MIDOKE-814233 format. One record per residue (C-alpha): residue number from 1; residue in one letter; chain; x, y, z. Coordinates in steps of 0.05 Angstrom, whole numbers. Example, Ala and Ser with C-alpha at 12.3 -4.5 7.8 and 13.67 -1.06 7.14 Angstrom:
(1,A,A,(246,-90,156))
(2,S,A,(273,-21,143))
***
This chain:
(1,M,A,(2259,1656,2503))
(2,S,A,(2215,1597,2502))
(3,L,A,(2230,1532,2471))
(4,I,A,(2159,1522,2447))
(5,G,A,(2159,1508,2374))
(6,K,A,(2236,1498,2368))
(7,E,A,(2253,1444,2322))
(8,I,A,(2308,1401,2348))
(9,N,A,(2375,1404,2319))
(10,E,A,(2400,1342,2279))
(11,F,A,(2436,1297,2326))
(12,K,A,(2469,1226,2330))
(13,V,A,(2490,1193,2391))
(14,Q,A,(2498,1130,2425))
(15,S,A,(2446,1094,2472))
(16,Y,A,(2437,1027,2510))
(17,V,A,(2370,993,2499))
(18,N,A,(2350,924,2508))
(19,G,A,(2419,895,2527))
(20,E,A,(2448,929,2458))
(21,F,A,(2480,994,2441))
(22,K,A,(2445,1032,2387))
(23,E,A,(2457,1090,2351))
(24,V,A,(2397,1142,2349))
(25,S,A,(2394,1201,2311))
(26,K,A,(2339,1258,2297))
(27,E,A,(2312,1214,2236))
(28,D,A,(2294,1163,2288))
(29,V,A,(2250,1213,2328))
(30,L,A,(2211,1242,2265))
(31,G,A,(2146,1215,2252))
(32,K,A,(2124,1198,2324))
(33,W,A,(2114,1229,2387))
(34,S,A,(2172,1226,2433))
(35,V,A,(2194,1250,2499))
(36,F,A,(2267,1274,2520))
(37,F,A,(2274,1259,2592))
(38,F,A,(2338,1291,2619))
(39,Y,A,(2366,1270,2683))
(40,P,A,(2436,1294,2721))
(41,A,A,(2474,1227,2720))
(42,D,A,(2469,1150,2734))
(43,F,A,(2482,1126,2802))
(44,T,A,(2449,1184,2836))
(45,F,A,(2390,1184,2886))
(46,V,A,(2325,1217,2857))
(47,C,A,(2342,1194,2784))
(48,P,A,(2329,1122,2792))
(49,T,A,(2259,1137,2826))
(50,E,A,(2239,1178,2760))
(51,L,A,(2268,1127,2714))
(52,E,A,(2230,1072,2747))
(53,D,A,(2167,1111,2751))
(54,L,A,(2177,1124,2678))
(55,A,A,(2192,1046,2666))
(56,N,A,(2126,1025,2697))
(57,K,A,(2087,1071,2652))
(58,Y,A,(2123,1055,2584))
(59,E,A,(2073,1011,2559))
(60,E,A,(2023,1067,2564))
(61,F,A,(2066,1113,2528))
(62,K,A,(2077,1063,2474))
(63,N,A,(2001,1051,2469))
(64,I,A,(1993,1121,2449))
(65,G,A,(2047,1123,2401))
(66,C,A,(2102,1159,2438))
(67,E,A,(2172,1140,2452))
(68,I,A,(2214,1155,2514))
(69,Y,A,(2284,1175,2509))
(70,S,A,(2320,1184,2580))
(71,V,A,(2380,1221,2571))
(72,S,A,(2443,1246,2611))
(73,C,A,(2514,1266,2602))
(74,D,A,(2535,1198,2619))
(75,T,A,(2564,1149,2567))
(76,H,A,(2529,1088,2538))
(77,F,A,(2572,1048,2576))
(78,V,A,(2557,1079,2642))
(79,H,A,(2484,1066,2624))
(80,K,A,(2499,994,2614))
(81,A,A,(2537,988,2674))
(82,W,A,(2481,1020,2719))
(83,H,A,(2433,971,2684))
(84,D,A,(2477,914,2696))
(85,V,A,(2481,926,2774))
(86,S,A,(2411,961,2791))
(87,D,A,(2351,922,2801))
(88,T,A,(2308,988,2789))
(89,I,A,(2347,1006,2724))
(90,K,A,(2335,935,2702))
(91,K,A,(2266,948,2687))
(92,I,A,(2275,1003,2641))
(93,Q,A,(2253,979,2566))
(94,Y,A,(2257,1048,2539))
(95,T,A,(2324,1076,2503))
(96,M,A,(2372,1109,2543))
(97,L,A,(2409,1165,2510))
(98,A,A,(2486,1181,2517))
(99,D,A,(2500,1252,2518))
(100,P,A,(2572,1258,2541))
(101,T,A,(2592,1319,2493))
(102,A,A,(2521,1349,2518))
(103,A,A,(2501,1367,2448))
(104,L,A,(2430,1349,2469))
(105,A,A,(2430,1380,2537))
(106,K,A,(2460,1445,2503))
(107,D,A,(2406,1444,2449))
(108,F,A,(2349,1430,2496))
(109,E,A,(2382,1487,2539))
(110,V,A,(2387,1449,2607))
(111,Y,A,(2464,1438,2608))
(112,I,A,(2492,1457,2674))
(113,E,A,(2563,1473,2646))
(114,A,A,(2597,1483,2714))
(115,D,A,(2575,1415,2731))
(116,G,A,(2574,1379,2663))
(117,L,A,(2513,1351,2683))
(118,A,A,(2438,1364,2658))
(119,E,A,(2382,1398,2687))
(120,R,A,(2318,1356,2703))
(121,G,A,(2286,1373,2648))
(122,T,A,(2227,1334,2604))
(123,F,A,(2206,1355,2532))
(124,I,A,(2153,1331,2496))
(125,V,A,(2169,1328,2418))
(126,N,A,(2114,1326,2361))
(127,P,A,(2123,1285,2305))
(128,E,A,(2154,1343,2257))
(129,G,A,(2214,1346,2316))
(130,Q,A,(2183,1409,2353))
(131,I,A,(2180,1414,2422))
(132,V,A,(2108,1424,2441))
(133,A,A,(2111,1428,2519))
(134,Y,A,(2170,1424,2574))
(135,E,A,(2191,1431,2644))
(136,V,A,(2258,1441,2680))
(137,I,A,(2257,1429,2750))
(138,A,A,(2307,1432,2804))
(139,G,A,(2354,1375,2812))
(140,N,A,(2330,1356,2877))
(141,V,A,(2255,1347,2860))
(142,G,A,(2230,1283,2823))
(143,R,A,(2179,1281,2765))
(144,N,A,(2112,1241,2757))
(145,A,A,(2103,1197,2703))
(146,D,A,(2026,1191,2701))
(147,E,A,(2030,1272,2696))
(148,L,A,(2073,1269,2638))
(149,L,A,(2024,1215,2606))
(150,R,A,(1966,1262,2611))
(151,R,A,(2009,1321,2583))
(152,V,A,(2030,1279,2520))
(153,Q,A,(1956,1253,2512))
(154,A,A,(1930,1329,2517))
(155,S,A,(1986,1351,2470))
(156,Q,A,(1967,1294,2420))
(157,F,A,(1898,1315,2418))
(158,V,A,(1905,1389,2405))
(159,Y,A,(1957,1374,2354))
(160,E,A,(1894,1328,2317))
(161,H,A,(1837,1377,2340))
(162,G,A,(1872,1447,2330))
(163,D,A,(1801,1482,2345))
(164,E,A,(1795,1451,2412))
(165,V,A,(1838,1464,2475))
(166,C,A,(1844,1419,2536))
(167,P,A,(1828,1449,2605))
(168,A,A,(1861,1435,2672))
(169,K,A,(1866,1364,2695))
(170,W,A,(1839,1339,2625))
(171,K,A,(1846,1267,2610))
(172,P,A,(1824,1225,2545))
(173,G,A,(1753,1222,2536))
(174,E,A,(1733,1283,2578))
(175,E,A,(1703,1346,2552))
(176,T,A,(1745,1394,2517))
(177,L,A,(1735,1474,2499))
(178,K,A,(1728,1509,2439))
(179,P,A,(1751,1574,2446))
(180,S,A,(1704,1630,2430))
(181,L,A,(1683,1699,2461))
(182,D,A,(1627,1663,2503))
(183,L,A,(1677,1629,2543))
(184,V,A,(1723,1686,2559))
(185,G,A,(1720,1690,2635))
(186,M,A,(1662,1647,2647))
(187,L,A,(1689,1586,2669))
***
């Protein structure tokens, strides 16, 4: 079953952000675009490369009104410890959500029960708290922040211009399509 259009459940979790512990809830997410970026665990191999890539693009996400929430089943204390000892993780300015009970991982259907870890899942959530795009990939393959940024921008565009769609590789400022019988099979 697809998660597109699913409204995320109420939640309240601890996080680590900008040197502080902070409680984050669904209320904090509503009213803006969000990316929930699940990864298996802190102190791992592929995860820091992805989180750094996202950290390097964070300003661009903020500039388009999108907040980033990285999520693992670690505690906020583990997030802080990783931040304190890793030069790569020190670059992170976005919120690192702690999900030790796996409430979020289960809601987004990325929880690996046998391992107590989350799959590598990326979810774009609109201002109403609905999932509009997502991907879940194998734990041994890293994701690309450039493509994620493009997908958020395309999701925002169609949210604002419901009568237009974004073709493959679309970027802001490029031509979109208006669905019609004239376009069926013609491109």
